[in-house]
MIMINU-596304 format. One record per atom (N, C-alpha, C): residue in three letters; x, y, z. Coordinates in steps of 0.05 Angstrom, whole numbers, plus 5000, padded with zeros to 4 digits. Each point is the difference from the previous one (the first is absolute). Layout:
<recs>
ALAXYZ;...
</recs>
This chain:
<recs>
MET539728155078;MET500749944965;MET503049875010;ASN500249894980;ASN503149845013;ASN502150134975;SER504050005003;SER500550184975;SER499849914973;SER499049685005;SER499449954976;SER497150074987;ALA498350085007;ALA497950054989;ALA501050305003;PHE500250155006;PHE501250345003;PHE501650004976;GLN501949934989;GLN501749924979;GLN498049974976;GLN499149825011;GLN498249884968;GLN497350314987;THR498950095030;THR497350284992;THR502950245001;THR501850015009;THR500750224988;THR500750014982;GLY501549734987;GLY500850014971;GLY497850004973;ASN498749875005;ASN495950104983;ASN499950265002;ILE499850145021;ILE499450265012;ILE502250224976;CYS502649975001;CYS501250184988;CYS499749894964;VAL499749715000;VAL500849884964;VAL495950234997;ALA498649915020;ALA498150364987;ALA499750164989;LEU500750125028;LEU501050304996;LEU501950054981;ALA502249834992;ALA501850084975;ALA498449934976;ALA498349874994;ALA497649924972;ALA499250264999;LEU498850085019;LEU498050295007;LEU501250204978;ILE502250065012;ILE501650295002;ILE501749884968;PHE500249744991;PHE502250004969;PHE496449944978;LEU497249975004;LEU498150044990;LEU498550244999;LEU500450155018;LEU499350335000;LEU501250224993;PRO500750115028;PRO502350144991;PRO502250094972;LEU501049705002;LEU502949944986;LEU498750044974;GLN497349884990;GLN499549964976;GLN499150244989;ASN498650225028;ASN498850154984;ASN502350224999;LEU503549945002;LEU501450134998;LEU500949954983;LEU501049794991;LEU500450024974;LEU498550034971;SER497649965015;SER497050034964;SER501350215000;ASP499650255021;ASP500550335000;ASP502650144989;TYR501849815005;TYR502750075003;TYR501150034960;ALA499149694994;ALA500549874979;ALA498150144973;ARG498150235011;ARG499350064983;ARG501050394986;LYS500849995017;LYS502050305007;LYS502350024974;HIS500849874995;HIS502650014982;HIS502750185026;LEU500350015021;LEU501250095021;LEU502750084976;SER501650325010;SER502350024998;SER502050075017;ASN498549845022;ASN501950115029;ASN499449785024;SER500250065022;SER500249825018;SER498050015021;GLU497750074991;GLU498250095022;GLU498549715007;TRP499849794987;TRP499949845006;TRP500649925027;VAL503450025013;VAL500249725013;VAL498350155027;THR500550135009;THR499350095036;THR497049894995;PRO496950034986;PRO497949915000;PRO501749484999;ALA500850104978;ALA501149685011;ALA500549935017;LEU501750005013;LEU501549985035;LEU497750015014;THR498050195002;THR499050025020;THR497749744995;ILE499349914976;ILE499849685003;ILE501049724998;LEU502650114994;LEU502049805008;LEU500349845021;ILE501350305012;ILE501349895029;ILE497749995023;PRO497450074999;PRO498649815017;PRO499449684996;LEU500349994965;LEU498849674993;LEU502349925011;TRP502350034994;TRP502949835008;TRP499949995024;LEU498850225017;LEU501449945031;LEU498249815004;VAL496449864993;VAL498549755009;VAL501549844989;LEU500750084970;LEU501749694991;LEU501949905023;MET501150165003;MET502849955020;MET499049855028;VAL498250025011;VAL498650005026;VAL498749644984;ALA498249964978;ALA499449794982;ALA501949855008;LEU502350064989;LEU502349854988;LEU501649915025;LEU500950195028;LEU500449895022;LEU498349785008;CYS496549985003;CYS498449835014;CYS501049634973;ALA500450114979;ALA500749754986;ALA503249905012;THR500950245004;THR503449895012;THR499849845026;ALA498350115017;ALA499549835027;ALA498949785002;SER497849984981;SER498149694989;SER501349824997;GLY503250094989;GLY501149674991;GLY500550114970;GLY499350124981;GLY499750094970;GLY503449924991;PHE500950165012;PHE502749894982;PHE502449875029;ASP498849845005;ASP502149965022;ASP500449654978;TRP499349994979;TRP502549844978;TRP502150104998;LEU499650275000;LEU504350164990;LEU501549905030;ARG499149915013;ARG502849935020;ARG500850145019;LEU499450235011;LEU500650215011;LEU498150055026;GLY501950215014;GLY499149925030;GLY497350274994;ARG498949965017;ARG496750254998;ARG501050344995;PRO503449975015;PRO500550325010;PRO500250074962;ALA502149774989;ALA501150064970;ALA497450084989;LEU498149654999;LEU496950124993;LEU498450244993;TYR500350105028;TYR498350264992;TYR501050314988;THR503049895010;THR502050294982;THR499549974977;LEU499549764985;LEU501049934964;LEU497350054987;THR498449985029;THR496950095003;THR499150294987;VAL501250145017;VAL499650274993;VAL501450184982;ALA503049814992;ALA502050084983;ALA498150024975;ALA498549704992;ALA498849964975;ALA498050105000;THR498450105014;THR498550214997;THR499450184999;LEU502550195002;LEU501250314992;LEU501449914972;ALA501349864993;ALA500849974969;ALA497649924988;LEU497149844999;LEU497649954993;LEU498350244995;ALA501350215013;ALA498350285014;ALA500750164974;ALA503549924997;ALA500950224973;ALA499049754973;VAL500449895003;VAL498949894975;VAL496850124981;SER498650065031;SER498050114994;SER499550194989;PHE502050255020;PHE499550224994;PHE500350064963;VAL502549894998;VAL501949954974;VAL497749874968;LEU498549835012;LEU498049944986;LEU497450134990;ILE500150215022;ILE497650225007;ILE501450204977;GLY502350085002;GLY501250204986;GLY499749984974;LEU500549774985;LEU499549824971;LEU498050124993;TYR498149755024;TYR498450124982;TYR498250284997;ILE500850235008;ILE498850254993;ILE501750074990;ARG502550025001;ARG501550034982;ARG502249844995;PRO498349904968;PRO501849864996;PRO501750024965;GLY500450224995;GLY502150134991;GLY499649874968;PHE501349794978;PHE498949934982;PHE498649724993;THR500249925026;THR498149735004;THR497950015014;PRO498649884983;PRO496749995003;PRO499649865042;SER498250255004;SER500249925036;SER498049754998;ALA498549924984;ALA499449705011;ALA501549785004;ILE501850015000;ILE502349754995;ILE500050075035;TYR500450215012;TYR500850035031;TYR497149845018;SER498350014986;SER498349915022;SER498949775011;PRO500449754987;PRO500849735006;PRO502049955026;PRO502550114995;PRO501149975036;PRO500250165003;LEU498250205008;LEU499450195021;LEU497949845006;TYR498449794989;TYR497149825021;TYR501949785015;LEU501849894975;LEU500849765011;LEU502450065014;VAL500850195011;VAL501750105026;VAL498849965024;HIS497550204999;HIS497850035030;HIS498649775002;PHE498649824976;PHE499449855011;PHE500549775001;ALA503149894991;ALA501349875010;ALA500949925027;THR500050325012;THR500750075035;THR497949785012;MET497850174984;MET497849995021;MET499849704997;LEU500749834978;LEU498549775010;LEU501949785013;VAL503650114995;VAL501549875023;VAL499249985028;VAL498050185011;VAL500150035030;VAL497449915004;VAL498750024985;VAL496949794994;VAL500349735007;LEU502049874983;LEU499949765001;LEU502549935024;SER501650185016;SER501949955011;SER497650005032;VAL498350215003;VAL498549975034;VAL497049884992;ASN498749844977;ASN499649844993;ASN500549774982;PRO500049885024;PRO502149674997;PRO497249914979;LYS497249955013;LYS498749794994;LYS499050064967;LEU500550224982;LEU499650174980;LEU501849734978;THR502950005010;THR501849774970;THR499949755024;LEU497149874999;LEU499249794996;LEU500149924963;GLY501549764995;GLY500049894973;GLY503450154988;PHE500850195006;PHE501450094982;PHE502450185025;SER502549964987;SER502150135014;SER500150224999;PRO499550245019;PRO501050294996;PRO503150054991;GLN502049805005;GLN502150094986;GLN499850134972;VAL497949834985;VAL500250194976;VAL499450244998;ILE499050095019;ILE499650325004;ILE502250165022;ARG501449745012;ARG501250155023;ARG503150194977;LEU499649674991;LEU503649914985;LEU500850334982;PRO498250054981;PRO500750184983;PRO499550305003;TRP498650075022;TRP498350205017;TRP502550055007;SER501949755016;SER502550115026;SER502450134984;ILE500349844966;ILE502750044993;ILE499750284986;PHE496850044991;PHE499750234991;PHE500950245022;ALA499149995021;ALA500650225018;ALA503150005012;ALA500349794991;ALA503749875004;ALA501350274981;LEU498750014987;LEU502250024977;LEU498650424991;SER498450045006;SER498950195005;SER502250205023;LEU500749805027;LEU501250135024;LEU503250114982;VAL500349794998;VAL503849954976;VAL499050284985;VAL498150064986;VAL500850194980;VAL499150315010;GLY498749925025;GLY499050265015;GLY502850145018;VAL501349765011;VAL502949965011;VAL501950214991;GLY500449874973;GLY502350024982;GLY499450364979;PHE497150064991;PHE499550224996;PHE500350245021;GLY499449895022;GLY501350205028;GLY502150055004;GLY501849864991;GLY503249965007;GLY501350114976;TYR499149994977;TYR499450144983;TYR501050315001;TRP497750115003;TRP499150205010;TRP500750235013;LEU501549745025;LEU500350115025;LEU503550174987;VAL500849754990;VAL502850064992;VAL500650174982;HIS498149994983;HIS500250284966;HIS499950185002;THR496350095020;THR498850175004;THR498550045032;GLY499949875009;GLY498850035024;GLY501450225018;PHE503449945019;PHE500450245006;PHE500450224995;GLY500149994968;GLY499650384996;GLY497150094995;THR498349805002;THR496950044998;THR499650045027;MET501649945025;MET498849945016;MET501350335013;ALA502350064997;ALA502350225010;ALA498550244980;GLY497949934979;GLY498550344987;GLY497249975016;ILE498649695014;ILE498750135017;ILE499950175026;ALA501949905009;ALA501250125025;ALA500950254991;HIS501350104980;HIS500150204997;HIS497750224994;ARG497449834987;ARG497050254999;ARG500250025020;LEU499849775021;LEU498350035024;LEU502350205021;ARG502250074994;ARG500650175008;ARG498950344990;ASN500850044966;ASN499150094996;ASN497750034982;PRO497950065008;PRO498049904985;PRO499450194972;GLY501350275013;GLY499950124972;GLY496450215000;PRO499750224981;PRO497550105002;PRO497849825002;SER497450135027;SER497149794997;SER498949994970;ALA498349895003;ALA497149984966;ALA499050245006;LYS499350145026;LYS498550255004;LYS502850214985;GLU502349945010;GLU500950224985;GLU501050064961;ILE500349735007;ILE499549974963;ILE498550144978;LEU496949845022;LEU497350214987;LEU500850174998;THR501450175020;THR498950284994;THR500950134970;GLN503249825017;GLN502050194977;GLN498549934969;ILE499649725000;ILE498049954968;ILE498750254996;SER498650105016;SER497050225001;SER501050254985;THR503650015009;THR500950364988;THR501949864982;LEU500249874982;LEU500849804980;LEU498150114964;ASP501850234984;ASP498250034981;ASP500649794978;PRO497349794994;PRO499949814980;PRO501650084970;GLY499850215004;GLY501950114965;GLY504249905007;LYS500350175011;LYS502850095011;LYS501549775020;ASP498149925016;ASP501449745017;ASP498949704993;PHE499749994967;PHE499449725003;PHE500449774999;ASP503150145002;ASP501949735010;ASP499849935032;ASP499850255010;ASP500149895026;ASP497449855013;LEU497449974983;LEU497449985003;LEU499949714985;ILE501850014981;ILE499549694989;ILE501649715018;GLY501450165012;GLY502249745015;GLY498350035031;ARG498050115011;ARG498549945009;ARG497649995008;ALA498849924968;ALA497649834992;ALA501149684985;THR502149885015;THR500449814993;THR499749735022;ARG500149794982;ARG499549815027;ARG501749965028;TYR502250105006;TYR501949984998;TYR499150155040;ASP498350254997;ASP499250135017;ASP497249945013;ARG499650165019;ARG497449925017;ARG498350014981;PRO496649865017;PRO498349974973;PRO498750325002;GLU500550145020;GLU497850335005;GLU502350144984;VAL502349905001;VAL501850254988;VAL499849994969;ARG500449754991;ARG500049844958;ARG497450165008;GLU497850045016;GLU497350174981;GLU500650284999;ALA500650085023;ALA499550204995;ALA503250214989;ALA501749814989;ALA500850194972;ALA499149884977;THR498649765003;THR497649994970;THR498450225004;ALA497850035011;ALA498950275004;ALA501150204991;ARG502650075007;ARG500750354997;ARG501949904972;LEU500549804994;LEU501550004968;LEU496650094983;ARG498349775002;ARG497250084979;ARG499150275007;SER499850095013;SER499050355002;SER501750194978;ASN502349854998;ASN500950214971;ASN497949924972;PRO499550194982;PRO497849884968;PRO502149894985;LYS502850125011;LYS502549894973;LYS501549715019;PHE498249825032;PHE501949824995;PHE501249754985;VAL497949944987;VAL498949744974;VAL504250094980;GLU499950304988;GLU502349994982;GLU502049995022;GLN499850125022;GLN502750055012;GLN500749735010;LEU498649755003;LEU500349785006;LEU500949854973;SER498750004976;SER501449934978;SER501950064993;THR501250265013;THR502150134985;THR501949885027;ALA500549945021;ALA501149955013;ALA500749524984;LEU497950025007;LEU500349634975;LEU502350084980;LYS499450214984;LYS501549954978;LYS503550145004;SER500550075029;SER502950145000;SER500450085023;GLY502949915006;GLY500449975034;GLY500649725000;HIS499750035040;HIS500549735016;HIS496349994994;ILE499149754983;ILE498649924994;ILE497149925035;GLU501549755019;GLU501149865021;GLU497650225016;PRO500050125006;PRO496950095012;PRO498350084990;ALA499850034978;ALA496950124986;ALA498549714989;VAL501749805001;VAL499449744995;VAL498849835016;GLU501950135029;GLU498849815018;GLU497250185011;PHE500450284995;PHE496150075004;PHE498449894990;LEU500949854962;LEU497649914991;LEU499649815012;TYR501149865013;TYR500149685010;TYR498350005018;SER499950305029;SER499249885018;SER497750294993;ALA498650124981;ALA498150114994;ALA497149884986;THR498050045012;THR498650024990;THR498250204979;LEU501349924970;LEU499650184968;LEU497249954990;SER498050245004;SER497749964983;SER500649874969;PRO497750074977;PRO499949854983;PRO501950174974;THR499250325002;THR501150074996;THR503250085002;GLU501150025030;GLU502949964999;GLU500749834994;LYS498949745000;LYS501049704982;LYS501250014976;ALA498550274984;ALA499949884973;ALA501550244989;ARG501450175023;ARG501950254997;ARG503049905011;LEU500349895004;LEU501549845021;LEU501849734990;ALA498549894987;ALA500349664996;ALA502750074978;GLY499750174987;GLY502550104975;GLY501949905019;PRO500750315006;PRO501949995021;PRO501549975022;ALA498249775011;ALA501049835021;ALA501349844980;LEU498849834972;LEU501249804988;LEU503050124990;ARG500150234995;ARG502750194989;ARG502749925025;ALA498150185026;ALA501650025026;ALA501549685006;MET498049804996;MET500449715010;MET503349954975;HIS498749974974;HIS503149994979;HIS501950015012;ARG499650385002;ARG502950165000;ARG501049955030;TRP498349775024;TRP500149985018;TRP502949804998;VAL498549784988;VAL501549724994;VAL503250004983;GLY498150204983;GLY503150094981;GLY502750075011;ASP499550205019;ASP501750075023;ASP502149845016;ALA497149805016;ALA501449915015;ALA502549694993;PRO501150115026;PRO502449744978;PRO500249775001;ALA502049924980;ALA499249585003;ALA500949935024;ALA499549764990;ALA499649865035;ALA502649954999;ASN502449964985;ASN503249985005;ASN501250275006;TYR499050195000;TYR500950195003;TYR499250205020;THR498849855020;THR499250045021;THR500549845020;THR499750145035;THR499749735023;THR497049905000;LYS500449795010;LYS497349805009;LYS497650085019;GLU501950245017;GLU497350085010;GLU498150264983;ASN502550094984;ASN498950304977;ASN498349804982;LEU499649735003;LEU499249874969;LEU497149985012;LYS500949845022;LYS497549925022;LYS497650265010;ARG501050165001;ARG498650265006;ARG498550054973;LEU501350084977;LEU499249984965;LEU498249814993;ARG499349755011;ARG498349814993;ARG498050155011;SER501549965020;SER496749965027;SER497950214992;TRP501250294992;TRP498150264999;TRP499849884974;GLY500949964981;GLY498449994972;GLY498449795001;THR499549785006;THR499149835001;THR497050155021;GLU501050045019;GLU497550105003;GLU497750304983;MET502450164985;MET498650184999;MET497749914966;PHE501749824988;PHE499549934967;PHE496949815016;ARG499749915025;ARG497949735009;ARG497850255005;VAL500150245005;VAL498350175015;VAL499450154979;LEU502350134985;LEU498550234965;LEU499049784985;THR501049844987;THR497849804979;THR497149935007;GLU499050005027;GLU497349955018;GLU499650274999;LYS501250305008;LYS498850175005;LYS499150104972;PHE501749984981;PHE500450124971;PHE497949844979;ALA499649775010;ALA498449744984;ALA496550174985;GLY499449924982;GLY498550164978;GLY501650324989;THR502450075008;THR499650254992;THR501849934964;GLY500849814991;GLY500949964982;GLY503150014995;VAL500650035029;VAL502950045007;VAL501549724993;ASP502149924999;ASP501149684991;ASP502550075016;PHE500749925024;PHE502849785026;PHE500949824980;THR500449944980;THR499849675004;THR502650064997;GLN500850184975;GLN502949984993;GLN502550135018;ALA498150235016;ALA502950005021;ALA499249885025;ILE499149775004;ILE499349835014;ILE502549795000;GLU500549964972;GLU502349724984;GLU500950195008;ASP500350244986;ASP503550235005;ASP501749925032;PHE496749995013;PHE501250045021;PHE500749675020;LYS499649854997;LYS500249795001;LYS502649794995;GLU500650174969;GLU503249935000;GLU501750204996;LYS499950195016;LYS500950215012;LYS501749965033;VAL497849845013;VAL500649885025;VAL500749765006;GLU499949804984;GLU500749764999;GLU502249935004;PRO501449805023;PRO503050035009;PRO501249894972;PRO502050044997;PRO502149894982;PRO500649785003;LYS501249754987;LYS498949764993;LYS503949914998;ARG500549865017;ARG502949955000;ARG500349694989;
</recs>
């Protein structure tokens, strides 16, 4: 088999594998998680498990397209073209990941708007490869009709990716990496040790300690154990309602965000949850009286909490509309 035939065969096989991965496991994942109305990031690992092999296969396919002369119109040497192909593939993979995240957890926007661009990114990439390694298929029209807009989008994705990566590295990356290094050197108690500690806590007297362990920031097994321990107290709902009405409400709201509530619990906790969010919005500093970093944190936390709580307490007769409007007005950056 000569070099051209090898590139054609390899490229076509890779496109077929990519299409198979996209149409079967990825679509099953999107269907499963889109119905779950997640309040955490448990979708990330399954999504990456599918996306990584998908885009590795597409990277090989695009390298075959490059070797076949599909991007020679850019008038660059082959080493530069191969480098750009790898970089563009990584950038498009990042775009694909973001679109999947927006589809699964769309916030206040409809998830359906993210499906067309998700299909377009993948199938346009496959089409570019097919037209590049199978020149006979281009008879009658110019492949540049597909290649040019795809290349422009890939280039924009690469620029945005590099820009965002640089911004993140300058503003938070070094601190984040230092934090990761610190955690690696000082891992803290193991999950087994934490679970042992949870089993010794009194769900009535140690309510605050347990509620802090039952939020999205802890490991799933720790969160489940803390939640089970809390529910072992017959007066758990009353305690949680009291925590929502007074004191530092964020841990209690975070628990509502993460927990699966029974219909009875939803009915009893909807009102306290609404009052807690009203109080949180009222206590939050105005946009022109806090730092940009804190305003960003408040906006992010409030947006996510309202998104999940309105879904979780739908049908209880409790309306979060006014609280959401007050929140948006509170965190709106001051006009200059």
